N, C-alpha and C positions, 0 to 999 in steps of 0.2 A: 503493501500500498505505500503512496506518495505520501511524503511528508505534508501536513496540512500549511505549514507556513511556507515551504515552497511555492505550493500549488497558488497560495494568496498572492506569494510576490507575481511568481507567474502572470494570475489576473490583472494585475496590476500592470504589469508592461506590455499584454497584449491588450486590453482595452483600451490605453493609450496608442500603443502601435508604432513607434516613433520611426520606425523604418518604411513602415508600410507591406510589411510582409504577410500581415494577418489576415488570414481570411475566413474566419469561423472555426466550428468543432474540426474540422478538417485537416487543421493545423495546428494544434494547440501547443505542438514542442517546438513551436521555430524559433524562440526565445531561450530556450532552456539551458544553452549552454553561457548566455549571459545573466542568468537568474543564477544558476549554481554561483557565477563568479561575485555578485551581490552578494549573496548571503552569507560569502567567506569573508568580504570587506566588512559588513553590516557592523557585527560585534566589536571591532574594533576601531569603529566612526563614533566620532565624538558630538557630531549634531548634525543637522539635515543639510547645512549648506557645502561640509565636507562630504557626504554622502551623494550629493548632486553631482560634486568635480570626481568622485570617483565611476560613477555609473558612467560619467563623461566618458572617460578614459577608458572605460572596459567596452562602450560601444566603438570608440573611434579604434582601438587595437581589434575589434574584432571584423569591423567595415572598415571606413577611412573618416578622414574629419570632413568632406565633403556630402557624404552619403548620412552623416546622423545630423545634420542641418543644425536647427535652432535649438540652443542649448537651454530654452526655457522650457525645452519638451522635456527634459531630465531633471530640469526643478521640479516640474509636474509629479514625476516618476518619483524621483525622491520625498517629495512631502508627503503623498501618501503611505512610503515605503516607512520614513521614519513613523507617521501617525501610526499605521499598524504595529509597528517596534514598542513606542511607545506605551499603548493598551498593553501590548504583554509583559511589558517589562511590571508595570503598574500593577497586572493581574496578579500578580504574586503576593502582593502584600492585601488580597481577599480573597478567602477562606470561600468564598460563596460565588457558587459557582455563574450566578448572571451575572457578576462582575467582571466577567474572562471573557476574551474574544471565544467567539466558537473555535477559530483555527486552533486556539492554543489548548483544546480540551480533548481529553482522550476518548477514544470510542463509547466506553461506560459512564464516563463523564458528559457525555452528550445524554446519553440515556436517562442519566440521572435528571439533567436539567430539563428534558423535554418531560417527563412526569412530574418533577415540581411545576415547571409551569402550567402544565394541564391542572394540577390541582387547584393552582392558586386563579387559574380560570372559572373551575366550579366555585369557587367560594366566590368569587365577584357575582357569577349568575345566580346566587343565591339572595344575594344584597338586592336584587332585580326579581326575584322570583322568576327566573327562567328557568325550564325546562332542559336542561343539558344532558341527554343522554346519549349521545353520539350517533343520533339518528340524522339524515339529512334534512328534516325539518329543523330540527335543534340550529342549523346555521342562522334560520329566519329569527330565531329567539338572539341570537347575538346582532344580529342584523337591528332588534328593537333594543335592547341593551345598549350597542352601541351609539345607534340617534340619541338615546337619551343625553350619554356622556355628550356628546357631539353638541347637543344644544345647550347643556345646562354648565359643562366644565370647559369645553375646548378651549372655547374663547379667553378665557383667562390662563392656559397652561403653555409650556412650552412642548418644545417637538420631542424633547428626551422627557418628557412627563407621559406623554401622549403614547410614545412608542414601548413604555413602562406598561400601559392600558394596553395596548394592540397586540404586544409579544404573545403571553400567555392565549390568546383566544386564536392566534395564529397559529399556536402549538396544540391548542384544542382541534382546533379544522385537521390540523394533519393525523390528528388522532381518528379522527372522522373517516377520512380516508381508508386509515386502516380497521377500522372496526368493520367499514361497509365494502371490505375486500376489493378496494377498487386495485386495477390492478396498476404498476406504476413501481418508481423506487423513490426510498427520503435519503437526500444527501444535504451537507452542508456545501454551498457556493459562493463563491466571493466575485465574482463578476462586477457586481454592481456595489459591494462594500469588502475592503481588504480583510474585514474581520470577521466576515463569514455570517450568512443564512440561513438559516432554517429553509430547505426547497423539495419541491416532490417534483419528481417528472411523470407525466402519465405515457401510457404505453405509444400514444400517437405522437411524442418527442416534445410536446409543450412543457413548458419546466415553468412553474408557480412560486409566489412565496407570499405564503398565507397572511405571514405579521405583515407583511408590504400592504394586503389588502386590507388587513384590520387598520392598517393605521391610517392608510387612506379614506379609508368609512369614519372611523373617529375624525379624522381635521377636515374631511369634505364632504361628509354629510351624506345622503340617499342618493345623491351621484353615483357613490362607489360601492352601488349596493352589492352586499356580498351573496345574496341568493342568485341574482342576474350570475355574478360569476360563476358560482360552484353548479347551475343549470347549465350554464356554456361548457364550462371545460369538464364536469363530472356526468351530469344527465344528456347530456348532448338534445334538449329539448325546445330551443328557443326556438318558436315560429320564427321562421324568414323575413316575417316584415318585422316583428321585434329586434331581429338582429339587424337588419339594413338601416331601420330607424334609430338604435340606440348606438352605431358603430362608431360615428364619428364623436359625441359624446362622453365613451368611456372604453373601446375598445384602447386605448393607448394605456389606459391606466390600468390595465389589465396587470400587468407587470411591474415589480416594486422599480420605479425610476430613482 
């Protein structure tokens, strides 16, 4: 199994794609040589500026000075990787798994954290008399809970506070997938967030981020309706007319951005 920190750094490089040679999942390993060299120097680097210079030197050596282009691109790469390193270093001071980046957790710790977050969602659901029984219909209950929070709490909350609410419900939705025997695979993905996000890839290849769904639901309101997303990705029963009329307003928000 590939080291999750390696995967996270690889994701940063692929997303920014400084040389313009990343074309998607068919060549995920295009920058692996450079990722390996970055990890070797990372632990010996004192700050983000130094890391930026070292990354630039690595790419100049791998390609050439003309090909690597604008050095500001490598400053962006260094910023994202340094943020990831800072989060991982800080997490060593917190025994609570919720404070750690997902990519820093072992497989057993990920399982424990998911269970802890699902339990938290169930407790929050009780406060709203929500019937959270892991049925498809319970997704509507989460919609109701998050709509209440959207109206009464979200306007005065920070993004971090809203995500702390959304994350447990996202894990609850993942557990619904499991208990409903939805075909697919759970994973930790780093494409949007170098620290890692809980994700689920369906058998048709679509990957979704339920915590992102819930964050957008509580932040944006009913425009990011969870039940509609569940119907689209899982039940595949959205009427053609509904899908056509709603695509412009919600399709781009199905995935966490």
